[in-house]
C-alpha positions as CSV (number, residue, x, y, z in Angstrom):
1,S,103.0,142.3,105.8
2,S,99.4,141.4,105.1
3,G,100.6,138.3,103.2
4,I,102.6,137.1,106.1
5,N,99.6,137.6,108.5
6,A,97.4,135.7,106.1
7,E,99.9,132.8,106.0
8,Y,100.0,132.7,109.8
9,G,96.3,132.9,109.9
10,D,96.0,129.8,107.7
11,L,98.6,128.0,109.8
12,A,96.7,128.9,113.0
13,E,93.4,127.7,111.5
14,F,95.1,124.4,110.4
15,V,96.6,123.8,113.9
16,E,93.2,124.6,115.5
17,R,91.5,122.0,113.2
18,A,94.2,119.4,113.6
19,C,94.8,119.7,117.4
20,P,92.0,117.3,118.5
21,R,93.3,114.6,116.1
22,F,96.8,115.0,117.5
23,K,95.6,114.8,121.0
24,M,93.6,111.6,120.3
25,A,96.6,110.0,118.6
26,L,98.9,110.8,121.5
27,Q,96.3,109.4,124.0
28,Q,96.1,106.2,121.9
29,N,99.9,105.9,121.9
30,E,99.9,106.2,125.7
31,I,97.2,103.5,126.1
32,M,98.7,100.9,123.7
33,D,102.2,100.0,122.8
34,V,102.1,100.0,119.0
35,F,105.5,98.4,118.8
36,T,104.5,95.2,120.7
37,D,104.8,92.1,118.6
38,D,101.4,90.6,119.1
39,Y,102.5,87.2,117.7
40,N,105.2,86.8,120.4
41,E,102.6,87.8,123.0
42,L,100.6,84.7,122.1
43,V,103.4,82.4,123.2
44,D,103.6,81.3,126.9
45,V,106.6,82.8,128.6
46,D,107.7,79.5,130.2
47,G,107.5,77.7,126.9
48,V,104.8,75.4,128.3
49,F,101.9,75.0,126.0
50,G,99.7,72.9,128.3
51,N,97.5,70.1,127.1
52,K,95.3,70.1,124.0
53,S,92.2,71.1,126.0
54,D,94.0,74.3,127.1
55,N,94.7,75.5,123.5
56,N,92.4,77.9,121.8
57,L,94.0,77.6,118.4
58,K,94.1,74.3,116.5
59,E,96.2,73.4,113.6
60,Y,93.8,72.4,110.8
61,Q,96.3,71.7,108.0
62,S,100.0,72.2,107.4
63,F,101.3,72.8,103.9
64,T,105.0,71.7,103.8
65,D,107.3,71.0,100.9
66,L,110.8,70.0,101.8
67,E,112.3,71.0,98.5
68,F,110.7,74.5,98.1
69,S,109.8,75.8,101.6
70,K,112.5,74.2,103.8
71,N,114.3,76.8,105.9
72,K,112.4,79.7,104.4
73,T,110.0,82.2,105.8
74,I,106.5,83.1,104.5
75,A,106.3,86.5,102.9
76,H,102.7,86.6,101.8
77,I,99.6,84.4,101.7
78,D,96.5,84.8,99.5
79,W,93.4,82.7,99.3
80,H,91.8,82.3,95.9
81,P,88.7,84.5,95.8
82,S,86.4,82.1,94.1
83,I,87.8,78.5,94.3
84,K,87.5,77.1,97.8
85,G,90.5,75.3,99.3
86,I,93.2,77.0,97.3
87,V,95.8,79.1,98.9
88,A,99.0,80.6,97.4
89,V,102.1,81.2,99.5
90,T,105.4,83.0,98.7
91,Y,108.5,82.2,100.6
92,T,111.8,84.1,101.0
93,E,115.1,83.3,102.5
94,K,115.1,83.5,106.3
95,L,117.5,86.5,106.7
96,K,117.7,89.7,108.6
97,Y,117.7,92.9,106.5
98,D,121.5,93.4,106.8
99,D,122.2,89.8,105.8
100,R,119.8,90.1,102.9
101,V,121.7,93.2,101.6
102,D,125.1,91.5,102.1
103,L,123.9,88.3,100.3
104,S,121.8,90.1,97.6
105,S,123.9,88.7,94.7
106,R,123.4,85.1,95.9
107,I,119.7,85.7,96.5
108,L,119.3,87.0,93.0
109,M,120.6,83.7,91.7
110,T,118.0,81.8,93.7
111,P,114.5,81.9,92.1
112,S,111.7,83.2,94.2
113,L,108.6,80.9,94.3
114,I,104.9,81.1,94.8
115,L,103.5,77.7,95.8
116,I,99.8,77.1,95.2
117,W,98.4,74.6,97.6
118,G,95.1,72.7,97.7
119,F,93.5,71.1,100.8
120,S,93.4,67.8,99.0
121,D,97.2,67.4,99.1
122,P,99.0,69.4,101.8
123,I,102.4,67.8,101.1
124,H,102.8,68.6,97.4
125,P,102.1,72.0,95.9
126,Q,99.7,71.9,93.0
127,L,101.5,74.6,91.1
128,V,104.9,76.2,91.5
129,L,105.4,79.7,90.0
130,E,108.9,81.0,89.7
131,A,110.2,84.6,89.5
132,P,113.8,85.9,89.2
133,E,113.5,88.2,92.2
134,D,111.9,88.0,95.7
135,I,108.2,88.1,95.7
136,L,107.0,89.9,98.8
137,V,103.4,90.5,97.9
138,F,101.0,89.1,95.2
139,K,97.3,88.7,94.6
140,F,95.0,86.4,92.6
141,N,93.3,88.2,89.8
142,P,89.6,87.8,90.8
143,T,88.4,88.7,87.2
144,D,90.7,86.4,85.2
145,E,88.4,83.5,84.1
146,E,91.2,81.8,82.2
147,E,93.4,81.7,85.3
148,E,90.5,80.2,87.2
149,E,90.0,77.5,84.6
150,R,93.7,76.6,84.5
151,L,93.7,76.3,88.3
152,K,90.6,74.2,88.3
153,K,92.1,71.8,85.7
154,S,95.4,71.5,87.6
155,F,93.6,70.7,90.8
156,N,91.3,68.1,89.2
157,S,94.1,66.3,87.5
């Protein structure tokens, strides 16, 4: 009997400590819709973008490769940590989850790519890295000096 009271005492103490955090989280959920797609909220409802002076965002550079990135969606982007002007992008098939599951055998036969772009040539990727399965997340290794030298050489050639 005393063991049960001790367990309930611990539970009551936990609930007492956690209650303010739960209240704050519930209040935040009431204030803001966490399921709102912020990207879609940027688009004008009428589809009218106005003139260039009305826009707050400007496209600086567009990296496009018709062979590797056509009809694909970007899964992840990473800027090189020490070499300026180098960005790597991975692309995946533009599919909903259910379609991805249904077509998984075909997707496995299609290599997944990371394209490494430089500001000097936005039409042709400087390097193309290939993997047998979808790459959803990746990161440059900030401490690999050999990788950095290989990248510098490929961008200077």
